[in-house]
Residue, then its C-alpha position, 0 to 999 in steps of 0.5 A: m499500499e502506498q503511503t506518504s513519507l519523507t526519507s531524510s532532508k538533512t544536508t548530509a543525506p546522500w539523497d532525499v526521497v518524498t513519496e505521495p500516492g500516484p503513478v509519477l516519479v520524477a528524479a533529479i539524480h545529478a542535481g547534487h554538488t555536495i561531496r563527503g568531506s573524507l574524499a576532499p584530500w583525493l579531489e583533483i577537479g576544481e569546483t567550477d569545473r565540477l559544477r559545469e559537469e553537473d546538473p544544477l537546478t534540475d531539481f526545480f522540476l521535481t514538484a510535478g512528481d508524486t514520488i520525488i527523488r533528489a540526489n544531494r551528492s555530486r555525480f562524481e562521488f558516486d554517479l547514479n546514472r552509471p553501473s557500479e563498474t564506472a560509478v566511482t572511477t579514477n580513470p579520466e577516460d571515463t569522465w571525458g578526459l577530466r581528472i576527477w580523483k587522484p589515482d591513490m584514492p583509498e579503496r575503502e573510500k571507493e567502496l563507501s561510495l559504491r555501497l551508497h550507490r547500491q542503497f539507492y538502487d535498493q530504495v528506488a526498487r522498493r518504491v517502484d514495486e509499490m507504485i506498480e503494485a498500486h497503479g499497474r503502469i507508472l511514469v518515471l521522468d529522469v531529469h538532466s541538463y547538458n552543456h551546449r557551449r563546450a568551446g567556451p563562454d564566448a564561442e558559438p553554441d553547438d549546432p541547434q539542429l543537434s542540440p534541441d532545448i529539450d531532448l527526450g530520451a526514450t530508447t527503452l520506451d515501447k512506442d507501441i504501448f506508450g507512443g501516444l503518451l510520448e507524443r502528448f508529453g512532447d506537445a505539452l512541452r512545446s505548447h508553453p513558450l520559453n521567453g516568448r518562443t516555441l521550444e525545440v523538443g527532440t527525441n533521442i537527438r543528443w544521446k542514443d541511450g538514457g544512461h544506467f538508471p533508465e535502462w535498469l528500470h526497463a530491464k527490471y520492470g519492462d513496460a510497467a514503467c514508462v521511462i523518459t529522460l529529459e535533457y534540458k539545454k542550459v538555456f536557463m543558466d550560464e554554464w560557464g558561471r553561476s547565474a541562472d535566468i529564474l524566469a526562463l526556469q519558470d517557463l520550462r517548469e510550467g511546460f513540464l507541469a503541463a506535460v506531466d498532467e497529459a501524461r497522467d491523463w494518458l495513464a488514466e485512459h490506458p490502464a494496464p491489462g488486469q489493473a481494473q480487476r486488481k483494484a477491485r481486489m484491493p481493500a477499501 
């Protein structure tokens, strides 16, 4: 049975989970910036470069979910969108040539990070089990952001044809089942302008996979979980600095809220096979 609960809101917690009854889970697993103090002696990357590769402010969209998950720790302490083999790495080849950790980082520190990685996936599995039991089909939205001025703050941005304002990652999504949901979701995002202009919303443009988190969900739950990754181009902030356009963020969130409402309607209109019978057997 679904219940309302809060797992931590302490600043030292590796992540926060808030649950309410309902079929929509929204996660911001790269929103965090904190790194535990015991790792400080082995950290090589500077704070500014680290922030550029994280997804700040993606937690701004979490309120649309029934269950919301925010990672408080940096993706470089343990990357929740990677399998355990590469979630903690001292090899720059795994991190776009960036040197994140000194090679002599102790094994005990790596193991502590990997233990947290395992705990996160165990907790998510328990919650998703509950949601599917209650609703038959659920929607998981994995919110990220991406840089589009890699060449420098004054350089030309990336080709807009290959860099939509929002790229929907739907590689694990069965179009025969959830194609209508995906279409309505994208249309709702486009229907809310950003600073007066229509958003460019693409599907699987920047990346051909969504990372470990959505792939794990699909492998474990199949078509009971419709998983969409949203990659927001960092048009709402200066990716080379520390400033953000709050009005742009509000425009984007309005579109996101509208898209989630459309998805809720679709889920209600297309229950999982046998869900009506399961609901009839549930105690009042």
